[in-house]
Structure formats: structure tokens, C-alpha cells
N, C-alpha and C positions, 0 to 999 in steps of 0.2 A: 219624874215622880214614879215611884215603884208601886204605891198602893194608895187608893182613895180612903177617906174616912168612912164613906158609905157608898155602896154600889148595888143597884138592883136591875134585873133584867125583867122586862114585861113581855110583850108580844112582838114577834118578828123572827128573823133568822136567829137560831139558837147560837149564842156565843159561848166560848170557852171560859170567859171571865175577863177580868181586867188585864189589859196589856200595858206594860210600862210605857210612859209617854214623856216627851219633852215639851215644856211650855215656855213660850217667850212672850213677855209683856214689855212693850216699848212705849215710852212717853217722849214726845218731841215738843219742846216748848217753842212756840212761834208767837211772840208778843203776848197778847192776852187770850189767845185761842190755842190751847195745847191740843196736839193730835195724839191719838192712842192707837196702837195696833197690837193684835194678839194673834199668835199662831201656835199650832200644836202638831205633833207627829203621831197623834193617836191612831191606833190600828183597831180593826174590828174583826178578830179571828172567829169564824163560825165553826161550829162542831159538825164535821162531816168527814168521812173517809174518802169521799169521791168529789168533794167540792173544795176548791182553793179560793180564798177571797183576798182582795187587795183594794185599796182606795186610790182614787185619782187626786188631782189637785184641789185643795180647799179654797173656796172663795167666801168672803164674808166682810162684815163691817162692824166696827166697835163704836159705841156711843158713850159719852160721858153723861151720866144721869144726874150726878151731884159731885161737887168738888169743894173742899175747904183746905185749910192749911195742912191738915194731917190725914184727911180721908177723901177717897175718890170711890164713887160707885159707878161701875161700868156694866154695859150690856153688849154682848156680842151675838150676832146672828150669822150663821155660816151654813154652807152646803158643800157636800163632798160626794162624788159618785162612788158607789159600791159596785165593783165588778167581780163576778165569780166565773171560775172555769171548772168544767167537769173533767175529772181525771187529770187536771193540770194542763189540758190541751184544748178541749172543745169549749166554745163560748157557752156560758151559763147565764143565769138571770142577772140583770143589772138593775140596781135600785138607786135611790138618792137618800143620803143621810142629811137631815137638817138638824142643827143644834141651836139651842138658846142657852147662853151661859150668862150668869149674873156674878159679878165680882165685887167684893167689898175690900178695898185696898187701904191699909193703914200704914202711914209712914212712921217708922220706928226711929228713935234717937240714934241708933247704931248705923244709920244710913242704909237701912234695909226696908223692904216693903212686905208687910204681912198680907197675904191674899187669902180670902175665904171665898170659895166658889161653889155654886150649885149649877148643875148642867142637866138639861133634858134633851135627849136625842130622839128623833123620830125617823123611821125608815119608811119610804114610800116608793111607789111606781114599780113594784115587783110582787104582785099578788101571789105568785106561785111559791114564794118563800115567806108569806105573811107580812110583806112590807106594804101595809095599807094605810100608812099615815098616823097610826096610833103611837102613843108613847112607847118607845122601844127600850131605852136605857135611861136610868136616873143615876146621877153620881154627885157626890159632894167631897170636897177636899180643902185643905188649908196648907199653905207653905210660906216660907219666907224667901223672897226674891232678893238677890244681891245685885247692886248696881254694877254694870259692866262698861 
């Protein structure tokens, strides 16, 4: 995805803006209990001439809140560490990004899945860069996913 429908930055490390991301949504049918997984390659580039940021591995879980023949509502809770380096060499602040994403997935007759998402991200555990657990980023987007 190259651009969200809506994106806002609140309080926390100042970010340059939206970074293009890949999203993968997987449904595995196991009898009457489908399993769902969601992953993203989202980056969080902060504005600074002397600080470089990157994220670690994301961990999370996805729950099915509602399911019918052509609609699934999902909630994903995830956490990913945020690491910063000063001048690209020295260790800098380290924080934790937690995300809550809600997905409304509608099955289309063209064998595609239309997904509407709203995401709230919080940055915590790094008070020196205003990561104090408050809402950091809000975003919403919609896309059609193709079966692979």
C-alpha cells in the first residue's frame, strides 16, 4: 500500500509521514474453526538528522470478532520494538510500538476480499522521545486483496 485514506500523527517521536507498507492477510480453514493471521512491513521513519530508526520483529495475534458468508470482522493486537541509533552508530532510545487494528473484510464475487482498516498505534517506554503510551499514529485505509 502506498498511501492510506487518512493518517494523523499525535504525540511521540516526530515521523516523516506514511511509509509504503506491505500487508498480508491469511485465512486458514480448519474444519469449523478458521485461523487468521495478519502481518505488515510497516516502517516508522522519525524526523532527525542525527537519529536513525528501525523496528524489530512484530509479534501479535488476530481474533475473528464476527463471521458470515461474505463478511469477517477482525481485530489484531501487535507489538514491535522501535530502536534508534544516534549518528547511525551509537545506541539511542528504544521504545515499544503497540498497535490495535480493526478490519472489516467483505468477500467480493470476483474472488477478492475488500478490506477496510482502522489502526491506532501507541509508542511507549521511551520518555526522552515522548513515547509515554499515548496515541501516536491513527490511520485508516481500504484495499482489495487477491487470493494467492
